[in-house]
N, C-alpha and C positions, 0 to 999 in steps of 0.2 A: 726510139724503135718500138715497134709493136710487139705484142706477145708472139705473134706468128713469126716475125723476123728473128726473135730470140730463139724460138724452137728450131728454125731452119739453121741458124748459125751453130747451135748446139749439135744438131745432127751432122752438119758438115765437119765440125771439130772432132766428133766421135768417129766419123767415117770419111776420111779425107779422099777416098777414091770416088765419092759421089760428086756429081756436078750440081750446081745450084738449081737448075730446072728439075732434076731428079728429086732433090730434097724437097722442093716446093710441092711436087706431085705427091710425094709420100705424106707430107704434113697435111695437104689438102684432103687426100683420101682418108686419112685417119680422122680428121675433123668431120667428114661426111658420115663415116661409120658411127662415130660417137653421137652425132646429131640424130641419126636414124634410130639408134638404141634408145635415146632419150624419148623420142616420139613414141616408139613402141611401148616403152615402159609406162608413159603417161596414158596411152590408150588402154592398156591392161588395167591400170589403176582406176581409170574412169569407168570401165566396164564393171569392175568389182563394186565400185560405189553404187552404180545404178542397179546392179543385181541385188545388193544388200538393201537398198532403199525400197525396192519393189517386193521384197520377201519379208513379211512381218516376223516370221519365225527366226530370222537371222539377226534381228535387232537386239542390241544389248539392252539390259535393264535400264541403263542410264539414258538411252535414247527414248524409252517409252514414257 
């Protein structure tokens, strides 16, 4: 079984009134939200790195 299948089975065990397609939809949407957050966080981090790299006053003494 894959990790996704385990998550779906756990969700179905916790909420027996859900159908399997509903559980799949919930897990898929959650994964998409998590992926979107990771991408946004990486973009913010990259922007901070570029900003710091371009501004000599923001450099640490170690970098100089």
